[in-house]
Structure formats: C-alpha cells, structure tokens
C-alpha angles and dihedrals in degrees: 000000000000090000091053091049092050092048090050093051092047091051094048092047090050091052091049092050095048102041129049125237094268091057100038128028118179118218115243100208100044145021098276146063148184130281126194120201123197103199118231106242122204118247117282092017110173137201116208128195122228125244137074092298107048120201122202126211126188112228132181098186137036125197111278131261110243121215116192113188142174124196115226118222091254095051125151098010097058118351130050122231116281107238150164126207121209139177140172097220109028123087120244089246091059093046089048088058090052091050091053090049090054088053090052092051090052092050091051092055104025113167094033130090108272108182096093090049090051092047093051091050095047093047100046113020114039096093094053093038092055095037093242111162138162126309097048110197117223121195109223121226113266097024120133093239090049092051093051091048093049090055090054097039120356092195092053095061093098101077140015126215096339092180098040095101094051092043091055091051091050092049090057090053094043093240102118114139107201096186093056092046092052091050094049097047105044124186121254090258090063098049114142113238088220090065108092127184117216095192126101104233089217094054125090108248100198097070089049091053093047093045092051091048091050092049093049092048089052091051091052091046092049092056095052127086120236134184112230111233092216107045095018092225120139113236139166117266089246087071095044140077122227118199108229100222102042101023092225112155130214131167120263094240094059094042093047091057091045093051093047093054094048094047093048089052091050094245096134091147090057101064089118133141111289090224108115113264092002115134100188112132129214115246119242089248091056090049092049091054093054105042134053124259095261094053092044091052088053090047092049093048095047092044091053092047093049090049091051090048089060092055113094093207095054125082133161128246105259093220108108091217092055119029094170118166110253127199112224123212116235118267095015135101096202122102124186116198112228091208104048100013091233112161111212143163111260091212105051097017091227126120112302109275102181114220094347117114120266118255107212119185115247093250093053091048090052093048092047091049094049092048092049096047093048095047126099121252090265090047092051091051090050092051091048089054093046101043100019126255091254093057092047092051090047091050092051095046097043094043092052089048092050091048091051091049091049091051098043106026141053128208122247107251090224108044103007097239114157110250124191120203110218100168140321131076130320093265104101132192119207111236090213109042098013091233116158114229140163116258091209103051100010089235118159111251127214115256090217097052110006094165094057087084090066094044095050109103089212093055118102087224096052112152091002097105094108098036108146093002127122102248093207090058092045092050089051088051092054092045090055091051092050090053 
C-alpha cells in the first residue's frame, strides 16, 4: 500500500509542476483532481450551422474536455482511477467512446501509472479517434432536427453526424471500417454513465462555442509581444489593440489619443486602422475600452445619427426644439414627428402642403445643388430617392438661374426687380416700376434731374455717368435731345 501511495503522490506532484492551475486542479479532500484539455484544432477549422442556408465560422479553439478523477487506495497496482468525462459540445455517445478507450489504455498498462497516458490521448487524439473533421456541424436551438434529437438523446443535441464528412471520404476510397465506426458512435442504450454533458439542451450551442473561441484567442493575443506601428515600442498584447479585419496591431496609448481626437472633431466614421490605405474600422467595444464615458457617449450619439442620415426612409423633424428622427412611409412626402406631432414635407421641411409645389429658399436650393453635383453616382441616386428627382432637377435649374441673375443683374432699389445692364450709361430705369436708379451704388435718382447724382461732388459716383460708354454715341444722344 505504501508503494501505491508513493506512486500517487509522485504522479500528482508531477502534474502540478507541468500544468498550470487552469489546466490541473488538485482535489483537497482526496487523492484526485480535475484536468481540462483544450483540443488542438487543425488550421482553418470551421463550424457550420445546420439548416437550408448553412453558415460557416472559423474557430481556433473549442471548449475543453474535463476529466475528473479520484485515485483508489490500490492504484496503480490493482485498480484504475475512478473518473468522469464531460464536455459542452460533444455528445454522450462520443464521450462514451472516449471512456471505453481510456479503459483499454488502462488494461494495456495495468499496474503502472496511467494519468499521463490518458492526458496525452485526450489532448492529441480525440478528433481523429472520433472521426471529427472540419466542418463541424452544430444543430441550432429550436431547429426541427435538434428537437427530434433531443427527444431521443438530450445530451446529443449539440452536434450532428460529426464523423459524416470523414466517413464519406473513406467510402470513396473503400477504406471504411464498420466495426470501428460502430464502437466509436454507440447508441443511446450503450451510453457510459461516466460520460457527462455540461450543456443545457435548451440553450443555443453556437454562441457558446464562438464566445469561448473569442476568449481563448484574446488570451493568446494578450500573452504575445507586438511592436506598435506608431510609437515603435514593443508591448504585450494585453496593452494593444488589434483591428479585427486586417489584424494590424497598435498600442492602446496611441490609439486612445487617436480616437479622442477623431471623436472630438466629429469624425466617428473615421476610426479606422492607421495603416496607410487600410479601411478596417474599430468596433464600438474597442472604442469604449479606450475613451472615457463622456467621449464614448458622444461617439455613440454621432454614430447613430450618421447611420440614420444614410437611411433614405429616415428624416429629422425640422423643428429646432425637436429634431426627432422620423420614419417615412414609401411613396409619400409627408412626415409626422412622433414626439411633437408636427406634420411636415420631407422635401422642403416646411409644413405639409399636400400636392402643392415645394418652396425652397434660394440658399437651400444652392446647397442642395452643390451637394448633388459634387456627389458620386451612387450619392446622386440616393439624393434622388430621398428628395425626389423632380426636386433635385428644380434645385439645379433654379439655383443656376439665381446664380446667373446674381452675377449679371442688380435689383431695383424700389421694387426688387432684376435689371440687367446691356449697354448705356449708369443711369438705369426699372422696367417694372420705371424708377430711376444708379447702377453703381443702387441709389434712387430724382425724376426731375436724374443726372445731378453724377454731377454732385459729394456723390460717390461723381463724374462716373459715362463710365464704360462710347462718348461719341452719348454726345449724339444728347444732341438729339437738344433738337
């Protein structure tokens, strides 16, 4: 008995020295403990969901197998360890096959310590032993196939036909071994009581697999050393940010300063990777981890607003005291604010006017025209959908007309009619109200002596009556009037 006890102590001490606390935990009240095994997956291993439209996910880690064991007093001389094997993603049939394989390994080396042999098998061989290959099919919660399988075997609801892909490949090569397949995938009536499922049959397995994979990837990343491409200082991954799409890495200090500047300037759509020509964007969670609450609230608000601005069926209530986002029904120009109940035209932002034409101010027409002409083809189509092609065309035409009038005409100081000067002197006569006025200063001229304005030494237009006028033609004009 003393030899068995000594062998047990040596084996447990060796396990504690080789594996960290997360992999091996020794029991306090008995000779035993718990081992967790994260299986080594081949590169580009995929998980695929069931259903007509299958979705694939690349994973690097799957939740661990858990071996709980207790060493009897006569181990290893006579009895094997007492154990249970559990998993969140394997079926009980698969784990039962693993339990039987552990029994076989004990029988092959009975009388010797067996834990290291079991550990090596459970860490390196389960996927090949069970015929599990990529892609691994996961039955989603609520599916018809999943429901039928739960009624037959609740613990087997996690996966379907894990070895089917490899079996098909073997069938093509004529290398199928039916006896081995039957031993590995036992029926529910042959389930080993030592095989325990850790998964709730009502829960959806896929999110749990993806969350575990993400957490493990982060742990690996945190333990590596990276050189920041901005400050060129080497830091642990725990102090760095990795952009999801491009995998470029920069330290948190540099990215925090970069994010703060962009958010203060309102450039929430520009929180992209600093690598030249890289378009990868930081996720909201990454931004939240690197800026304070006030800046993140501003980022969140501006990001929502910019997203709403890109939606053709969303406009804002034109009342300055409101500004609530309003969903617009298709094929209508009427918006009703849910907050203040204001009914307005979605084109001109004035009160709803039914079928009457919109009356846009000149400045808004000009801005709309400039935005439309400078937009890309996709942007122009979007504006035509949002404001209507008729309104856009009207804005372009009327704005060009207004610009031409502003450049070539002046308004009558009395009635505001646009007057164009073609030739002649600077004394102008309004075609609408017949008022005389000065072309240079737009001053109203006396009908009795309109030219006195140009002869008055105190006038800003003194001696500028015939500016730009052919004096020979003007002298002829005055001679005709004298006659």
